[in-house]
N, C-alpha and C positions, 0 to 999 in steps of 0.2 A: 217668488217669497226672499228675492234678494233684500239684505236691510241695507238702509242708506248710511251714512254719516250719524244720524240725529239718533239712526236706533242702536249702533253702535255707542253711542254716548249716554243713549239712557237704558240700555240694560244692566249695567251694574247695579243702578239706582231699584230696575224691577225687581232684581234678584234680592234685593238686600229685603225689600219689604215682603216679596215672597216668605221668604227666610222666615221673616217678624214672624211671619201669621204662621206661620207651621209650627216655629217654635213657641208662640203665644198659643196657642190652640193646646200644643202637647201640654203646656205648663198647667195649663187651666184645666184639662180634662181629661189627660193622659191620653195613651194610644188611643182610646174611647174618640178624642175629640179629634183624632186625627183623619180615626173613619167619617166621621160627622164632617171634617170639613174638605175630605174626598166625595162625600155623596153629594152637598151641597155645588162646587163646581163640576159635579157632571151632571147634575139636573139642571144647571145653567147654560152647561155647553150645550145639552141635548137640545134645551128649549130653543138655544139662539140657531141652532141649525132646522128645528121643525119651521122658525119664522124666518129661515132666509131670502123665503119669495114671496113673503107678507103675512097680513094679521093670520092668524088660522084660530079655532078653538073656541069661539065664541060667538051667540045668535048674535050682539049686537055687532059684529063687525062683517055682516054677510053682505052689507052694502059696499063696504070698504074691500072687500076683498072682490066684488065687479067693478070697482074703480079700477084696481090694481091690473086687475085682470084686460081692462079695456086699452090701459095706458101702455099695458106689456105689450099687446096687438098693435099700438100704434107706433111703436118704437120703429126706428130704422135699423139697417141692419150692422151698424155700426154701433150705435145703442145698445144693441140686442150681444154682441163682444163684449164690452165694456161691460157689460151686467154679469154676465158670463163669467168673464175675467176677474171682478170683483169676490161674485159668488166664489170660485173656485181658491182664491188668497183667503177667503175668511173660513172655507170648509178646512185649509191645511192649517190653519191657525188652532181649529175645534178640535183636529184632529190632536194636537199636543194638549190642550188640554185635557181631553177626554182620557189620555194617554196618562198623565199626571193624575188625575181623578183617580181612576181604576189604580195607579201603584200606591196611593195615599190610605183609600179602600182597604186594598190588600194589606198593605202595611200595616193599619191602623187597627182593627177590626182581627187581623189575623195573629196580631201578638197582645190584642185584647183577650184574647179568648185561650192562647195560648199561656199566658200570664194565669189567667183564671182559674183554671185545669190545676196548675200546681200546688 
């Protein structure tokens, strides 16, 4: 998970956009908005993690899943290693997204309920 030069250049832009989204959701809906934003990020990260090996959870995708399985069986050792490395890199970033999601959910809903009880 080494960051390249372009990653370091784009990191402040990404942080600024994400901060704008968080502040916008707070201004729009308060702490409840932060909690809902956290749930949305968490659901998206979980769905991406579920589909890391191919299409899942739909009756229409059974043939697609079988095709993906056949292709994966026909891969060379180098291709399998590359796929495994890409999956591991994806899972590292998804872990970061899930931690941020959990923080937003705890912060948003926790402070919402804290201030509602007063």
